[in-house]
KOLKEPA-253390 format. One line per field, with one value per residue (C-alpha): residue number from 0; x, y negated, z negated. Coordinates in Angstrom, 2 decimals. Layout:
! residues N
resi <- (NUM	...)
px <- (X	...)
py <- (Y	...)
pz <- (Z	...)
END
This chain:
! residues 203
resi <- (0	1	2	3	4	5	6	7	8	9	10	11	12	13	14	15	16	17	18	19	20	21	22	23	24	25	26	27	28	29	30	31	32	33	34	35	36	37	38	39	40	41	42	43	44	45	46	47	48	49	50	51	52	53	54	55	56	57	58	59	60	61	62	63	64	65	66	67	68	69	70	71	72	73	74	75	76	77	78	79	80	81	82	83	84	85	86	87	88	89	90	91	92	93	94	95	96	97	98	99	100	101	102	103	104	105	106	107	108	109	110	111	112	113	114	115	116	117	118	119	120	121	122	123	124	125	126	127	128	129	130	131	132	133	134	135	136	137	138	139	140	141	142	143	144	145	146	147	148	149	150	151	152	153	154	155	156	157	158	159	160	161	162	163	164	165	166	167	168	169	170	171	172	173	174	175	176	177	178	179	180	181	182	183	184	185	186	187	188	189	190	191	192	193	194	195	196	197	198	199	200	201	202)
px <- (-11.50	-10.52	-11.05	-14.67	-16.18	-14.44	-16.27	-19.59	-19.65	-19.28	-22.41	-24.21	-21.80	-22.27	-26.53	-27.56	-30.03	-32.95	-32.81	-32.75	-35.56	-37.25	-37.30	-38.30	-41.58	-43.11	-46.21	-46.45	-42.94	-42.57	-42.11	-38.17	-37.48	-38.88	-36.81	-33.84	-34.03	-34.95	-31.92	-29.75	-30.43	-30.75	-26.84	-26.52	-27.67	-31.21	-33.74	-36.65	-39.07	-37.66	-38.58	-41.95	-43.53	-42.38	-42.88	-40.02	-37.83	-38.51	-37.80	-34.38	-33.45	-34.22	-31.45	-28.86	-25.40	-23.60	-27.11	-27.12	-27.31	-24.60	-22.33	-23.48	-22.91	-19.59	-18.18	-19.61	-17.34	-18.19	-16.58	-18.95	-22.57	-24.05	-23.21	-27.56	-27.97	-25.75	-28.09	-31.05	-30.47	-29.07	-32.24	-34.53	-31.77	-32.10	-33.77	-32.75	-29.90	-28.61	-30.68	-34.12	-33.63	-32.93	-35.79	-37.83	-35.55	-32.20	-31.66	-32.45	-29.99	-27.48	-28.18	-28.94	-25.23	-24.17	-26.07	-25.09	-21.39	-21.26	-23.02	-20.67	-17.82	-19.08	-19.97	-16.59	-15.16	-15.56	-18.98	-17.14	-14.33	-12.24	-10.32	-7.40	-9.17	-10.53	-7.07	-5.21	-7.89	-7.73	-3.73	-4.05	-6.42	-4.19	-1.31	-3.83	-4.19	-0.70	0.25	-2.33	-1.50	2.41	1.03	-0.94	1.92	4.25	1.97	1.34	5.16	5.91	3.04	4.38	7.90	6.24	4.77	8.01	9.36	6.76	6.97	10.39	10.34	7.89	10.28	12.61	11.06	9.80	13.04	14.38	11.72	12.63	16.08	15.10	12.43	15.54	18.27	15.41	15.07	18.19	18.66	16.11	17.23	21.05	23.99	23.71	20.51	20.83	18.54	18.78	20.01	16.78	14.85	17.68	17.08	13.54	14.60)
py <- (2.13	0.82	4.76	4.67	2.00	3.45	6.36	5.28	3.04	5.99	7.48	4.92	4.73	8.22	7.99	8.47	6.35	8.70	8.57	4.65	5.36	7.30	4.75	1.99	4.72	4.47	2.32	3.00	4.20	6.04	3.54	5.06	4.51	0.60	0.07	1.54	-0.40	-3.56	-3.57	-3.02	-6.13	-8.09	-7.04	-8.11	-11.60	-11.66	-13.21	-11.29	-13.39	-11.90	-9.01	-8.56	-6.37	-3.33	-4.61	-7.44	-4.77	-3.14	-6.18	-6.33	-2.78	-3.04	-5.89	-5.13	-6.46	-8.57	-8.37	-4.75	-3.26	-1.06	-3.67	-5.58	-2.51	-2.07	-5.38	-6.26	-7.23	-6.98	-9.97	-11.50	-10.44	-12.85	-11.24	-12.11	-9.90	-7.32	-6.65	-7.06	-4.44	-2.29	-2.42	-1.86	1.63	2.71	6.40	7.15	9.34	10.35	14.18	12.47	10.06	12.81	14.61	11.97	11.00	11.66	7.97	6.35	8.48	7.42	3.77	4.71	5.94	2.71	0.38	2.06	1.69	-1.54	-2.45	-0.42	-2.11	-5.68	-5.57	-4.16	-7.47	-10.68	-12.48	-15.76	-14.31	-17.07	-17.89	-16.33	-12.67	-12.53	-12.84	-10.67	-8.06	-8.83	-8.23	-4.96	-3.84	-4.24	-2.61	0.57	0.49	-0.01	2.80	5.05	4.57	5.11	8.20	9.30	9.15	10.69	13.78	13.79	13.10	16.57	18.17	17.59	18.80	21.46	22.08	21.52	24.29	26.85	26.48	27.01	29.96	31.20	30.59	32.02	35.35	35.55	35.13	38.02	40.25	39.87	40.62	43.81	44.73	44.63	46.19	49.56	49.09	49.45	52.10	54.26	53.40	54.25	52.44	50.44	50.88	54.78	56.99	59.28	62.79	64.29	62.17	63.59	66.91	66.89	66.78)
pz <- (-67.01	-63.08	-62.33	-64.25	-62.20	-58.95	-60.10	-60.60	-57.73	-55.89	-57.59	-55.77	-52.48	-51.38	-51.63	-48.19	-46.44	-46.88	-50.78	-50.67	-48.19	-50.49	-53.31	-51.16	-50.20	-53.91	-53.47	-57.45	-58.81	-61.91	-64.54	-64.99	-61.55	-61.85	-64.72	-63.53	-60.15	-62.45	-64.30	-61.21	-59.55	-63.00	-63.10	-59.40	-60.48	-60.04	-62.44	-64.27	-62.43	-59.02	-60.22	-61.72	-59.18	-57.30	-54.05	-54.54	-55.33	-51.96	-50.15	-52.06	-51.57	-47.62	-46.93	-44.52	-43.64	-46.65	-48.90	-48.62	-51.86	-51.20	-50.39	-53.25	-55.79	-54.25	-54.86	-58.21	-60.92	-64.40	-65.84	-63.90	-65.32	-68.34	-71.72	-72.41	-68.80	-70.43	-73.24	-71.58	-69.34	-72.29	-73.64	-70.89	-70.22	-73.94	-74.24	-70.56	-69.59	-66.46	-67.25	-67.84	-64.88	-62.34	-63.19	-61.78	-58.89	-57.59	-56.03	-59.41	-61.29	-59.45	-60.23	-63.63	-63.86	-62.02	-64.54	-67.52	-66.40	-65.85	-69.03	-71.08	-69.50	-69.79	-73.88	-73.93	-72.76	-74.87	-74.99	-72.98	-70.30	-69.67	-66.48	-67.85	-68.73	-65.34	-64.02	-66.07	-65.15	-61.94	-61.95	-63.97	-61.02	-58.49	-61.14	-60.78	-57.26	-56.34	-58.67	-57.53	-53.87	-54.65	-56.73	-53.78	-51.08	-53.20	-53.39	-49.55	-49.22	-51.46	-49.81	-46.48	-47.61	-48.70	-44.97	-43.50	-45.81	-44.86	-41.54	-41.49	-43.54	-41.02	-37.90	-39.91	-40.59	-37.49	-35.58	-38.35	-37.02	-33.43	-34.51	-36.29	-33.48	-30.69	-32.60	-33.13	-29.66	-28.77	-30.96	-28.83	-25.67	-26.62	-25.66	-22.61	-21.91	-21.42	-22.15	-25.26	-25.13	-26.09	-22.94	-20.59	-21.87	-21.00	-17.26)
END
């Protein structure tokens, strides 16, 4: 699940600023775009009153620094989402899928994927999340991250060993070729560098 969370966050983090600017440029966005971005900010903790009109969402999308939309998405944890917000967003997003949103806006589609992933993750947890559950999830995330780093480190080490082995083989092959070339050269010149009889007769 943590891998999935990283993947859906990645959909947003990989968005170019130009794409977010395109979303902000709408004066009257298609309804599907407004629904998706409303769900996005509901998940991030805003109230319905703050999101009634599109210009309010545009202001939130234009925040920078630690309040920037990308930063907030990156740092969001599903277990901080209230249950009623998750169910409300599920209702808002019902009837949509990635393809139908992408047909209208690629940027909105990335946020749809993130919203859908966060809502499903929250609804898979108990309605009431205790501190113990949160700590258990954090430990699980930490272990998964450590295992992933360890696996990545081992992969890099194996690739490095293979690269060094190829270098050794290449050097050995080059040395063998040089030795063969020198042997051929000595065969043509004759012993002690003397020219072959055929060359002497030519004189």
